[in-house]
C-alpha positions in Angstrom: 0.0 0.0 0.0 1.1 3.6 -0.7 0.0 7.0 0.4 -0.6 10.4 -1.1 -2.0 13.6 0.3 -4.6 15.6 -1.8 -6.0 18.9 -1.0 -8.9 19.9 -3.2 -11.0 22.5 -1.3 -13.5 21.3 1.4 -12.2 17.9 2.5 -15.7 16.5 2.7 -16.2 16.4 -1.0 -12.6 15.5 -1.9 -12.6 12.6 0.4 -16.0 11.3 -1.0 -14.8 11.7 -4.5 -11.4 10.0 -4.0 -12.8 7.0 -2.1 -15.0 6.0 -5.1 -12.0 4.7 -7.1 -11.0 1.0 -7.3 -7.7 0.5 -5.6 -8.3 3.3 -3.1 -8.1 1.3 0.3 -8.7 4.1 2.9 -9.3 7.9 3.0 -8.7 10.1 6.0 -9.5 13.8 6.2 -7.2 16.1 8.2 -5.1 19.3 8.3 -1.7 19.4 6.5 1.4 21.4 6.0 0.6 24.1 8.8 2.6 25.5 11.6 0.2 24.7 14.6 0.5 21.1 16.0 -2.7 19.1 16.1 -5.0 22.0 15.6 -8.9 21.9 16.1 -11.1 22.6 13.2 -12.4 26.0 14.6 -8.7 27.2 14.6 -7.9 25.9 11.1 -11.1 27.8 10.0 -9.6 31.1 11.1 -6.9 30.6 8.3 -4.1 31.5 11.0 -2.6 28.1 11.2 -1.2 27.7 7.7 -2.9 24.3 7.5 -4.8 23.2 4.4 -7.9 20.8 4.4 -6.4 17.5 3.1 -7.2 14.0 2.3 -4.8 11.2 3.2 -5.3 8.5 0.3 -4.0 5.0 1.0 -4.1 3.0 -2.2 -2.9 -0.2 -3.8 -0.6 0.7 -6.7 -1.1 -2.7 -8.2 -4.6 -1.7 -8.9 -4.4 2.2 -9.5 -1.3 4.1 -10.1 -0.3 7.3 -8.6 -0.4 8.9 -12.0 -3.9 7.9 -12.5 -5.0 9.0 -9.0 -3.4 12.5 -9.8 -5.3 12.7 -13.1 -8.5 11.8 -11.4 -7.9 14.5 -8.7 -7.3 17.3 -11.2 -10.6 16.5 -12.7 -12.3 17.4 -9.3 -10.7 20.8 -9.0 -10.3 24.1 -10.8 -6.5 24.1 -11.0 -6.3 27.9 -11.7 -8.1 29.1 -8.6 -5.9 30.3 -5.7 -7.2 29.7 -2.1 -10.6 28.8 -3.4 -12.7 26.0 -4.7 -16.4 26.4 -5.5 -17.9 28.8 -2.9 -15.2 28.0 -0.3 -12.6 30.7 0.0 -9.5 30.8 2.2 -5.9 29.5 2.5 -7.3 26.4 4.1 -9.1 25.7 0.8 -5.9 25.9 -1.4 -5.2 23.0 -3.7 -2.2 20.7 -3.5 -0.5 17.3 -3.8 1.9 16.4 -1.0 4.1 13.3 -0.9 6.2 11.4 1.7 8.1 9.4 -0.9 10.6 11.2 -3.0 10.0 8.7 -5.9 6.4 9.9 -5.9 7.7 13.5 -6.6 8.8 12.4 -10.1 5.3 11.1 -10.9 3.4 14.1 -9.6 5.8 16.5 -11.5 5.1 14.6 -14.7 1.3 14.7 -14.4 1.4 18.2 -13.2 3.4 19.2 -16.5 0.8 17.2 -18.5 -2.0 19.3 -17.0 -0.2 22.4 -17.3 0.2 21.9 -21.0 -3.6 22.3 -21.3 -3.7 25.8 -19.9 -2.0 29.1 -20.8 -2.1 30.3 -17.2 0.1 28.7 -14.4 -1.7 26.1 -12.2 -2.2 27.4 -8.6 -1.9 23.9 -7.3 0.8 23.3 -4.7 3.1 20.3 -5.1 5.4 19.6 -2.2 6.8 17.2 0.4 4.4 16.6 3.3 5.6 18.3 6.4 2.8 17.3 8.7 -0.6 15.8 8.7 -3.1 15.6 11.6 -6.3 13.7 11.4 -9.5 15.9 11.8 -12.2 15.3 14.2 -14.2 12.1 13.9 -17.4 13.9 12.8 -15.5 15.1 9.6 -14.5 11.5 8.6 -16.7 10.0 5.8 -18.9 13.1 6.3 -20.9 12.6 3.2 -21.5 8.9 4.0 -22.9 9.9 7.4 -24.8 12.9 5.9 -25.9 12.1 2.4 -27.7 15.4 2.0 -24.7 17.4 3.6 -22.8 20.1 1.9 -20.4 19.3 -1.0 -18.6 21.9 -3.3 -18.3 19.2 -6.0 -21.0 18.9 -8.4 -23.3 15.8 -8.7 -22.2 15.1 -12.1 -18.5 15.0 -11.0 -19.3 12.6 -8.2 -21.6 10.6 -10.5 -18.8 10.3 -13.1 -16.4 8.9 -10.4 -18.9 6.3 -9.4 -19.7 5.2 -12.9 -16.0 5.0 -13.8 -15.3 2.9 -10.7 -18.2 0.6 -11.4 -17.0 0.0 -15.0 -13.5 -0.9 -13.8 -14.9 -3.3 -11.2 -17.1 -4.9 -13.9 -14.0 -5.4 -16.1 -12.0 -6.8 -13.2 -14.8 -9.4 -12.6 -13.8 -10.9 -16.1 -10.1 -10.8 -15.4 -8.1 -13.9 -16.3 -4.6 -14.5 -14.7 -3.4 -16.3 -17.8 -4.3 -13.4 -20.1 -2.5 -11.0 -17.7 0.7 -12.8 -18.6 0.1 -13.4 -22.3 -1.2 -10.0 -23.4 1.9 -7.9 -22.3 4.0 -10.1 -24.5 1.6 -10.2 -27.5 1.2 -6.3 -27.4 4.9 -5.7 -27.0 5.0 -3.9 -23.8 8.6 -4.2 -23.0 11.1 -1.3 -22.9 11.6 0.1 -26.3 8.7 -1.8 -27.9 5.7 -0.1 -29.5 3.4 -0.8 -26.5 6.0 0.1 -23.8 4.3 0.4 -20.4 0.9 -0.7 -21.2 -1.0 -2.7 -18.6 -3.6 -5.5 -18.9 -6.4 -6.6 -16.6 -6.5 -9.9 -18.6 -10.0 -9.5 -20.1 -10.9 -10.9 -23.6 -12.8 -8.7 -26.1 -16.1 -10.4 -25.9 -16.2 -9.6 -22.3 -15.1 -6.0 -22.8 -17.9 -5.8 -25.2 -20.4 -7.0 -22.6 -19.3 -4.3 -20.2 -19.4 -1.6 -22.9 -23.0 -2.5 -23.8 -24.0 -2.5 -20.1 -22.6 1.0 -19.7 -23.3 2.4 -23.1 -25.1 5.4 -21.8 -21.9 6.5 -19.9 -21.1 10.2 -20.1 -18.2 11.7 -22.2 -16.6 12.5 -18.8 -16.5 8.9 -18.0 -15.3 7.8 -21.4 -12.5 10.4 -21.2 -11.4 9.1 -17.8 -11.3 5.5 -19.2 -9.3 6.6 -22.2 -6.7 8.0 -19.6 -6.4 4.7 -17.8 -3.2 2.8 -17.6 -5.3 -0.3 -18.2 -5.7 -1.4 -21.8 -9.1 -2.8 -21.5 -10.4 0.3 -19.9 -9.3 2.2 -23.0 -10.8 -0.5 -25.2 -14.1 -0.3 -23.3 -14.2 3.4 -23.8 -13.9 3.1 -27.5 -16.5 0.3 -27.7 -18.9 2.7 -25.7 -18.1 5.4 -28.2 -19.1 3.1 -31.0 -22.5 2.5 -29.3 -22.9 6.2 -28.8 -22.0 6.9 -32.5 -25.1 5.2 -33.6 -27.1 8.0 -32.1 -24.8 11.1 -32.3 -22.3 10.6 -35.1 -20.9 14.0 -35.5 -20.4 14.5 -31.7 -18.7 11.1 -31.3 -16.5 11.5 -34.3 -15.3 14.9 -33.0 -14.7 13.5 -29.6 -12.7 10.6 -31.0 -10.4 12.9 -33.0 -9.9 15.0 -29.9 -8.8 11.9 -27.8 -6.5 10.0 -29.9 -3.8 10.0 -27.3 -5.6 7.1 -25.5 -6.0 5.2 -28.8 -2.4 3.9 -28.5 -2.1 0.2 -29.6 -3.0 -1.5 -32.9 -6.1 -3.3 -31.6 -7.6 -0.1 -30.2 -7.1 1.6 -33.5 -8.5 -1.3 -35.6 -11.6 -2.0 -33.4 -12.6 1.7 -33.5 -11.2 3.7 -36.4 -13.3 2.2 -39.2 -16.6 2.2 -37.2 -16.3 5.9 -36.0 -13.9 8.0 -38.2 -14.3 5.7 -41.4 -18.0 5.6 -41.1 -18.3 9.4 -40.5 -16.3 10.2 -43.5 -18.0 7.8 -46.0 -20.6 10.4 -46.9 -18.2 13.4 -46.7 -16.3 14.8 -49.6 -13.8 16.7 -47.3 -11.4 14.1 -45.9 -8.5 16.4 -45.0 -8.5 14.9 -41.5 -7.1 11.7 -42.8 -4.1 13.4 -44.3 -3.5 15.4 -41.2 -3.5 12.2 -39.2 -1.2 10.6 -41.9 1.2 13.4 -41.4 1.4 13.0 -37.7 4.6 11.9 -35.8 2.5 9.6 -33.7 2.4 6.0 -35.1 -1.2 5.2 -34.0 -2.5 8.4 -35.6 -1.0 7.5 -38.8 -2.5 3.9 -38.4 -5.9 5.6 -37.6 -5.7 7.3 -41.0 -5.1 4.2 -42.9 -7.4 1.7 -41.0 -10.3 4.3 -41.1 -10.4 3.8 -44.9 -11.7 0.2 -44.4 -15.2 1.6 -44.1 -14.7 3.7 -47.2 -13.5 0.6 -49.1 -16.5 -1.3 -48.0 -18.5 1.4 -49.8 -16.7 1.2 -52.9 -14.5 4.2 -52.3 -10.8 3.3 -52.8 -9.0 6.6 -53.7 -8.0 7.7 -50.2 -6.6 4.3 -49.4 -4.4 4.5 -52.6 -3.3 8.0 -51.8 -2.5 7.2 -48.2 -0.6 4.1 -49.3 1.6 6.3 -51.6 2.1 9.0 -48.9 3.0 6.4 -46.2 5.1 4.1 -48.5 8.3 5.0 -46.9 7.1 4.5 -43.2 9.7 2.6 -41.3 7.4 0.8 -38.8 6.3 -2.6 -39.7 2.8 -1.8 -38.2 2.2 0.6 -40.8 3.5 -1.9 -43.5 0.9 -4.3 -42.3 -2.0 -1.9 -42.0 -1.4 -0.5 -45.5 -1.0 -4.0 -46.9 -4.2 -5.0 -45.3 -6.1 -2.1 -46.7 -4.6 -2.7 -50.2 -5.7 -6.3 -50.0 -9.2 -5.2 -49.1 -9.3 -3.1 -52.2 -8.1 -6.0 -54.2 -10.9 -8.2 -53.0 -13.3 -5.8 -54.6 -11.2 -4.3 -57.5 -8.3 -6.6 -58.4 -7.5 -4.6 -61.4 -7.0 -1.6 -59.3 -4.7 -3.3 -56.9 -2.6 -4.9 -59.6 -2.2 -1.5 -61.3 -0.9 -0.1 -58.0 1.4 -2.9 -57.5 2.8 -2.8 -60.8 3.6 0.8 -60.2 5.0 0.5 -56.7 6.2 -3.1 -56.0 9.8 -2.2 -56.3 9.6 0.2 -53.6 7.1 -1.3 -51.4 8.4 -2.8 -48.1 8.3 -6.5 -48.2 5.7 -7.0 -45.4 3.4 -4.4 -47.0 3.6 -6.3 -50.3 3.0 -9.7 -48.8 -0.1 -8.5 -47.0 -1.4 -7.0 -50.1 -1.1 -10.0 -52.3 -2.0 -12.6 -49.6 -5.2 -13.7 -51.4 -3.5 -14.0 -54.8 -2.8 -17.4 -56.5 0.6 -18.7 -55.7 2.0 -17.9 -59.2 0.9 -14.3 -59.0 2.4 -13.9 -55.5 5.6 -15.3 -56.7 5.7 -12.9 -59.6 5.1 -9.8 -57.4 7.6 -11.0 -54.8 10.6 -11.8 -57.1 11.9 -8.3 -57.7 10.9 -6.3 -54.6 13.2 -3.9 -52.8 14.1 -4.9 -49.3 13.5 -2.4 -46.5 14.8 -2.7 -43.0 12.0 -2.9 -40.3 11.8 -0.6 -37.5 14.1 -1.7 -34.8 16.3 -3.8 -37.0 19.9 -3.3 -37.7 20.8 -1.7 -41.0 22.2 -5.0 -42.3 18.9 -6.8 -41.5 16.0 -6.9 -43.9 12.5 -7.4 -43.8 13.2 -11.2 -44.5 13.9 -11.5 -40.8 10.3 -10.6 -39.9 8.0 -13.5 -39.1 4.4 -12.4 -39.2 1.0 -13.7 -40.0 1.9 -14.9 -43.5 4.8 -16.9 -42.2 3.3 -18.7 -39.2 -0.1 -19.1 -40.7 -3.1 -16.9 -40.1 -4.9 -19.6 -38.0 -2.0 -19.8 -35.6 -2.4 -16.0 -34.8 -6.0 -16.3 -34.5 -5.4 -19.1 -31.8 -3.8 -16.2 -29.8 -6.3 -13.5 -30.7 -9.7 -15.2 -30.8 -10.1 -18.1 -28.2 -11.2 -16.9 -24.9 -9.3 -19.7 -23.2 -6.0 -18.4 -24.6 -6.4 -15.0 -26.1 -8.3 -11.7 -26.1 -9.5 -10.6 -29.4 -12.4 -13.0 -30.2 -14.0 -10.9 -32.9 -10.9 -8.7 -33.9 -10.4 -9.5 -37.7 -7.4 -7.2 -37.7 -3.6 -7.4 -38.2 -1.0 -6.4 -35.7 
């Protein structure tokens, strides 16, 4: 168990808010970082003690990280207000994050900088070592549990979002499988320097994530935003599947939200299970598709993949031009995840218009990365595949040494698509039961 100290205005509301979250084991309200030992509430109220109303949060960092706790905390405050939150004014109501472990300082500083990037004015939130903390009187502890109709400076929607978010995570955890917790980090390349570095998994297969998403399909955008910020992969996936449900009713609103929250769409399955059904579907009836080319020009791998995979829905509606243009623009991509996604989309075009694909291949096969070409011609007869593979130029893959070529890569075409599906689809040994996508 670890501990962090959070000051968010009146400690009644902050305590109730923070206690909602899965992984928070205990909350205690008290007075922190003042100059009077063990003060009574009446003295703190005078603003003469230097103390701040504060909540001691004890949490299991295997369940919820300090970074997540800090981000959730920032959602409950106005970080620009000095010595005030809601209608409560005074130095005792200043905001702050205080630590007792120097390692925590690094995490707090990182989240603080992340939040600051969203504002032009400096944050008014203190961040410092905890110098002292004195528990408040018993009647202040769990005040809103004891007094459900009692005063709270936080809005009902803020408290409701915290509760809904926590309920979704609890539901997801109920489907957790220990075997998947071990398999998924390897499968999604979460090691240092790999494309999924740092991603964490609850061990929940996609069909069960879908069940949770359908159950909570009416969740607010605030809750979806909270899930997209989660360190847990399945929480972000659940958020995207909820968005797909909401898209059926409010397409423009959801598409705009999706584009504004691409930071949380940060692994290939998250892209492939959402981009066609939100962004791709949204664009299929629009003539202006500049957003695809903006994404394609991004420095972020996952945004470039969103651009490409979104065209799957366009392809299904007989619209191939954007796929072909993006394939040309991104031909020089160094990452094999882009090679695979482009090759996959080209193959989808070829299923519907082989002549169009063959024309593209004749023009570009000498410059296409090997993996991209292999994916594109996967459904061709063997003789045609051999023809196109004979004279390709070899491109090193992302992460390979200069003298290594794409021949070194072992992918779906090499080990057999069914072997990969054994990992992806079966609930007994894999997560993505209905994910017809390619890593």
